[in-house]
Structures are given as C-alpha cells and as structure tokens.
C-alpha positions, 0 to 999 in steps of 0.5 A, spaced: 647 845 168 651 851 168 654 849 161 647 848 158 645 855 161 651 858 158 649 855 151 642 857 152 644 865 153 649 865 148 644 862 143 639 867 145 644 873 144 646 871 137 639 870 135 637 877 138 643 880 134 641 877 128 634 879 128 635 886 130 641 886 125 637 884 119 631 888 121 636 894 122 638 893 115 631 892 112 629 899 115 636 902 113 635 900 106 627 902 106 626 907 100 634 908 099 637 908 092 643 904 090 648 909 087 647 907 079 653 911 077 657 906 081 661 901 076 663 895 079 668 892 074 666 885 071 671 879 071 672 876 064 667 871 062 668 864 061 666 861 054 660 858 057 658 865 061 659 868 054 654 863 051 649 865 057 649 872 055 648 871 048 642 867 049 639 872 053 641 878 048 638 873 043 631 873 047 631 880 047 632 881 040 626 876 039 622 879 043 623 886 040 622 883 033 615 881 035 616 874 032 613 869 037 615 863 033 623 866 034 622 867 042 620 860 042 627 858 040 630 861 046 625 858 052 623 852 055 616 851 052 613 847 056 610 847 063 616 848 067 617 855 064 615 861 069 615 868 069 614 873 075 613 880 074 613 885 080 611 881 086 604 880 083 603 877 076 605 870 075 605 866 069 606 858 069 608 854 063 610 857 057 603 857 053 600 862 059 606 867 058 606 866 051 599 868 050 600 874 055 606 876 051 602 876 045 597 881 048 602 885 051 606 886 044 599 887 040 598 893 044 604 896 043 608 899 037 615 902 035 618 898 041 625 897 043 627 892 048 634 891 051 638 888 056 645 891 059 649 889 065 648 882 064 652 878 070 651 870 068 653 865 073 654 858 070 654 851 074 654 845 069 647 845 065 644 851 070 645 858 069 642 865 072 643 872 070 642 878 073 641 884 068 638 891 067 632 892 062 629 897 058 623 897 054 620 903 050 614 903 046 608 907 044 600 905 045 595 908 041 589 910 045 583 915 045 585 916 052 591 920 050 590 927 047 595 926 041 592 919 040 598 915 043 602 915 049 610 914 049 613 910 055 619 907 057 620 902 063 626 900 066 628 895 071 632 889 074 631 882 072 633 875 074 633 870 068 634 862 070 637 858 064 638 851 063 641 847 057 637 844 053 640 840 046 646 844 048 643 851 048 641 855 053 634 856 054 630 861 059 626 857 064 624 862 069 624 870 069 623 875 074 622 882 073 622 888 077 620 895 074 624 901 077 619 906 081 619 912 076 
C-alpha cells in the first residue's frame, strides 16, 4: 500500500513539473523573437537530401514563373495534397490549391518567390524540410495613391515530400508569415 502511495505521489509530482515547465516555456516564449543573426552550421547533405533541396528550389522557381503546368510537376496533384497557410487557410487536394494559387498569381505582377535555409530530413520515400521563404510582389489597385503597391512577405515553412516515380514531390505545405 505504501508503494502505491509513493508511486502516486511521484507520478503527480512529475506531472506537475512537466505541466508547469511547459507552461513556463510557453509563457517565456510568448512574444519573443529568435536571434535571426545566429547561424547554425548545417551538416553536409546526403545525395538524397540534396535531391529534396533541388525539388523544393524547382518548385519555388515554377511558382515564380507563374506557369501552373510547371508547378504541377513538383507536387502530388491528387486529393492527398494539402496546404495550410498560417493557422486559418486550409486547402485540401491539389485542384483546390491550384485554383487558390492561380487567383493569387493573377493578382500579382513583378514577383519573386524564393526559398532559403532549406533543412531536409529524409526517411526512405518520405522527407520533410523546414525553410525560410520570401515573396515580393506588386499589386495594381485604385486603392493605392500611385495605382499600385509593392509588398514583401517573409516567413517559415515546412514542406512534406514523398517519392513518386523516383522524384520528390510536395504532398503538404505549411507556411507561416512573419509579423511585420
């Protein structure tokens, strides 16, 4: 009986420490910025990790070209594709996201879309990568005094890729924009 009592106390104490510690980390992290100027050396990439990086760079270049048929080559084009932007906008299936992307691209001109700091992890036919993205574009509108507005959006992203016909293709993307 005393063994059960001791274990219960131990379990309650450990649980309390974990909950309080997690809360403390969350509160301490709230509103803080990470040091963007700290560069952590990236280990040498394996050949497969390099292929994942190249696949992501090709996707960004295809989006920048505005050619959706070219973008199609770098994603899973069926219903398994998902895209989450921020914490609110979810597209399920490539046809839905392709329509969303086409609407975005048609409203912009003179745009650049780039990825940097790509950090891939590969497990057999599955990979993911974290990265930084930057999108700079112009929107023409009567709402601007000059008739157009120039914008830059930057943020972090996670891309999930699968191997299809021996090529890495994006199956899921999650982007979060920096608060600027």
